[in-house]
VOMI-637790 format. One record per residue (C-alpha): residue in one letter; z, y, x. Coordinates in steps of 0.25 Angstrom, whole numbers, plus 5000, padded with zeros to 4 digits. Each point is the difference from the previous one (the first is absolute). Layout:
! residues N
AZYX ...
! end
This chain:
! residues 333
X498350375113 X499550005015 X498550004996 X499350134996 X499750004986 X499950104988 X500949994988 X499450024986 X501150034989 X499849984985 X501050064991 X499349974987 X500650084989 X501350025007 X499850115009 X501550045000 X500549865001 X501249985010 X499849885009 X500649975014 X498650015006 X500250155001 X501149975011 X499449995014 X501149915005 X499849914988 X498549995002 X500149975015 X501049894997 X499249944989 X498750005008 X500749955012 X500649884992 X498649974995 X499550005014 X501149915005 X499849904989 X498549995003 X500349985015 X500949894997 X498849934993 X499050035011 X499450114992 X499750155002 X499750124991 X498650065002 X499550114991 X500450114991 X501149994990 X500050024985 X501350044994 X500350004985 X501250084996 X500649984986 X501450034995 X500349855000 X499449965013 X499350035014 X498849915002 X499350005014 X498749935002 X499949965015 X498749945005 X500249895010 X499149975012 X499249874998 X500449984985 X500350064987 X501050114997 X501549984998 X500850094990 X501450065003 X500850034988 X501350084999 X500849994987 X501150104995 X501449954999 X499949954986 X498949915003 X500449965014 X500049854995 X498550005000 X499849955015 X501149894999 X499449964986 X498649995005 X500549915011 X500849914991 X498849994990 X499149955012 X501049895002 X500149964985 X498650024995 X499150025012 X498749984992 X500350124992 X500450115009 X499850075013 X500849955012 X500650125008 X499850015015 X501350075001 X501250054992 X501150105004 X500949994988 X501050105005 X498950115001 X499349954988 X498749985008 X499049894999 X498749975007 X498949924992 X498749945003 X498850054993 X499849924987 X498550024998 X499450074988 X500850064989 X499749954986 X499850144997 X498950015010 X499449874995 X500050064986 X499250125005 X499049925007 X499649884992 X500049954986 X501349934997 X500149914988 X501349984991 X500249865006 X500450075013 X501150074993 X500549884993 X500049935014 X500850125005 X501149994989 X500149855001 X500250005015 X501050114999 X500849934989 X500049875008 X500650085012 X501150064991 X500449874995 X500049945014 X501050115004 X501049974988 X500949925009 X500150125010 X500450114991 X501450015006 X499550005014 X499050114996 X501250084995 X500749985013 X498950075007 X500350124992 X498949994989 X500650074988 X500549914989 X499550034987 X500349874993 X499649994985 X501450014994 X500350115009 X498850094997 X500850084989 X500950055012 X498850035008 X499550084989 X501450084999 X500050025015 X498650065000 X500250094988 X501450055005 X499450035013 X498850084994 X499950154998 X498549994997 X500049974985 X500050114990 X501149994990 X499149944989 X499549895010 X501449965004 X500449994985 X498849904998 X500449925012 X501550004996 X499649954986 X499249885006 X501249955007 X500549904989 X498649944999 X499949995015 X501249915000 X499449914989 X498749995008 X500749965013 X500949904992 X498849944993 X499149995013 X501149935008 X500249904988 X498549965002 X500449925012 X499150065011 X500850035013 X500150135007 X499250005013 X499250105009 X499350124993 X499050075008 X500250124990 X498750075004 X498949895001 X498750084999 X498749975007 X500450085012 X501249915003 X499249875002 X498949955010 X498949914996 X499849925012 X499149894993 X499449994986 X501149984990 X501150005011 X501050125002 X501050055009 X501150084994 X500750115008 X500750134999 X501449964995 X500750135001 X500250014985 X500449864998 X501249954992 X500749874996 X499750004985 X499249934989 X498749965005 X499250044988 X500450155004 X498849985010 X499049984990 X499750144994 X499450075012 X499049905004 X499649974985 X499950154997 X499050015012 X499249884995 X500050054986 X499450145005 X498849925006 X499849904989 X500650054987 X501049944991 X499249874998 X500449965014 X501550004997 X500149854994 X499449945012 X500950095009 X501249964993 X499749855000 X499750005015 X501350075003 X500949924991 X499449865002 X500849985013 X501350024992 X499749894990 X501049894999 X500549904990 X500850084989 X499450135003 X498950034990 X498850095001 X500650094990 X501350015008 X499250045012 X499250114993 X501350064994 X500650005014 X498850075005 X500150104989 X501450035004 X499750005015 X498850104998 X501050104994 X501149985010 X499150015012 X500250154997 X501449995007 X499549955013 X498950115001 X501050114997 X501049945010 X499050005011 X499750154999 X501350025006 X499749925013 X499550125008 X500450065013 X501250094998 X499850155001 X501050105005 X501049984988 X499849855000 X499349904991 X499550084987 X500349954986 X499049944991 X498750075002 X499150054989 X499149885003 X501249914999 X500350064986 X498649974996 X500149865004 X501349994992 X499350044988 X499249885001 X501149924993 X499550074987 X498649955002 X499649884990 X499449895008 X498549984997 X500249854996 
! end
């Protein structure tokens, strides 16, 4: 960028992470693209840059003269779909998501406006009652249901297909590509395969259609622009799968704050938008139990979406294996 600025780099717990930021030519191209996109909108960068480097993304906060900051994000090849998906969601469900300022699909770059306060920041600053989490889950479920007619278009954008009846094959691919599990863990997972097939068949039979699964919907992945209103973002872990696979992560976060007595209210809030004639509350709860277990597959798969190192994309990581073991967890309801 032409203006003089300092750059602060945050590597978190990933000091040795390989990202393209280390390449001077890549940095110059990326920051030049941001400057060009701002200029097209009559805007100019002004201020110091904050860079967040992780194995799965490069994120740059760019202050803009006369208005709030914008955010540049670069994805690795395995999640290059995030920019085009974000743009498509802004057309289909604009009230629920960020509208990108610019997308370069070929380079897996996206430029986003600031979304306001993260829900995580709100939780740290003020008391938040359980009804806020109920509103969050209900809004997210309504968005998922609105996206059901778009699932084939979402897959054509490159979002991984992990449809309910295909999850046993997803499991096989993850396990076959893994060198991380010790022998006893691998045996436990292999013995689970017949039950996994039964779970998927039963879940599909309960009649809730596959749609977009965020796969990592925690309190740092959504903004709260107004009371009981939320903006969902960060779609790099997403898949087309059973919607109920999304429930486990936000419910776990809420349960940690409010205790197990909160779970019935959370379930009711999330499942209510899926109610329709011929689909009983018992059916939906059974489907939620199965989706809770099977969400482990999406989390395990997402750990492989990192910038490739010198030898290419690594096999299933230790974190991915731990996520896969979540299939063995008994749902708390």
